[in-house]
N, C-alpha and C positions, 0 to 999 in steps of 0.2 A: 504493500500499498504506501501512495506518497500524499504527502503532506508539506506545504507549503512552511519556511523556517525565512524568519526574516536576518540578516547577513547584516556586516558591518555598513556597507555605500546602500544598505536600503533598498537589496536587490531578493526577490523570491528564489530560492532554488528551492529544487526537489530534496528530501529527505526519507531514506530509508527506512521502513520500522520492520522488525522483524515481530511476526504475528501469531497467534498461536497455531494454525497453520503450518505455517510455516516449517514453525520447532514439530509438532506431529510429523510431517517429512522429514527431517532431519532425524527424528526419531525412532522413525519406521527405519531408514535407510543404514541406523549406527547396529539395531539389531539386526534389520538382515549379518549384514554383515557377521556383528559376530557368529550367529546360525551356521552361516554359509565356510566359515574359519573352524564351528565346530565338526557338522559335517563329513569334512577333508582332513579328518587328522587321520586317520588311515592308510595302508598302504596303495600304490599305485591300484587299480585293477588290470589287467592287461588290455585294455584298449587307453586304458588314460598312457599304462608306459609304452606305446606303440605310437601314441602320438606324441608321447617328451620324448622318445628314442628317437625319430623324426626332424623334432625340433634341436636336440642335441647335435643329429648328422647336419645341416642349415648352418648351425651356427659355426662350426670345424670347417663346414664348403665339401664338405661331403656330398655332392649333392647325386650323385647317385645310389645312394645308400636309399634314399625316401621314394619309401610306394611312389607309384602313381595308378594304382587303382582301384583310389576312391576310398581308401580306406582312415587318409588323413587329409581333416578340414587346412584349407590355407591360410586362413586368417587366424586363429592360433595357435599354427606353426609359426606365422610369424610374431607373434604376441608373445608366444612363447621361449621363443629365439631370443626376444631380446627380454625378457625378461630371468632369463639361461644369463647372456649376456654383461646385463645390470647386476648381478647378485652372484648366485651361484647355483649349478645343475645339482638340483634335490628335489625331493617329491614338491615340496612349499609352493618354488617358486613354481614348477611344473602344472599349480593349478591356481598361480597369483590370479593370472588377466583373467579364468572366467568369474574368479569369485568375486573378483573386484566389478568387474562389471556387471556379474550378475547382483551385487550387491547394495546398486541404484538403482535398480529395477523399481523397487516401489515411487520414486523418484519420476517415472516416464507417466505415473497416471499423473502430475501435476500439468502435463498439454491434456490430457485430456479432461479435465474440470470445465473444460465450455460444453462438451457438447454429452456427461453427468452430472455436474454441479458439484458443488464443490463437498456435501458431502458424501456422498458415491464414490466418489473419485479416491476422496480418502480413506473409505473403506473399504474399496479395491484395494488400494497400497496396502493397508491392511492386512488385508486374508493374502494376498501376494508374498504377504513377507512371513508369515505365521505357514504356509501352507508347504505339507512336508513334503511333498512331491516335489515345489520349486526348490527347495532346500538341499534336496539329498542334485538336486542335475546341478542346481549350482554349487556346490560344494566339490565336486568332479571336477579331473580336469577332461574334457570336452566339451566339443565345438553345442549341441543342442540348448547349453544356460544360454548363450552367445547371443543363436539364431532368433531363442523364445525375447529375451531382451530389446534384440533390434527390431524384431516384427513389432513391440509394442512399442517403442520408439517414432520408429514408420508411421506406424498409424496415428499418433498421436500427432506426428508433423501435419502430416492430412489433416486431420480436425482442424489444427492452427491455418492453414493454410487455406483452406474452405471456408472459416472463418473468417478470411481478410485481416490474416495478422501479418500479410508478404509474401514477399516471393523468397524470403531466406528463409523458410519451412521450405519448401520444393525442395533445395538441395542438402537441407537435414532428413527429407527424409529419405532424398534418395543413397545420404551414405549409410544412413541407419539402415536400408534394409540391404545397401554389399556388404552391412557385415555380417547381415541375417542372412545371407546368400552364401555368403563366402565364408561361415560358421562350420556347418553342415556338411561331413562328407559326401 
């Protein structure tokens, strides 16, 4: 929400206030992150290990060892290689891109507010946060969680675009859809 405040030169400047709704969305994102970190504490499953191994090969330039049979998600491959480069090659860093991006999915419903209304969008974000399925998928190092998050953001951006919020939402929808399509093998 914006409010006008007077400054020293007697002009008005918009000031942003943190509302209860913004705090609720931030709390849901934090809870989502904690739940996904707890869900991803086990050893890598075979599908996760194959994806992480391909990212390890990409990091070391061994492109011939990366499978091209459709079992590796290309976007996740790039994100995992980046995480391996920045940190180190561990089970935790293999899951890090998926965990971080799926933990932000409750914030995607902020884009849905004009279509759903404030209360319904917040309720949808809360249900997504505590969903056992979404928590389990978000805690794994596979691309399905990224695909779902990308689709939620893409649909929200299209809703904003249809509401007349500007053409930048078309770019956001395209980027989110690209993330979704490149995240699943």
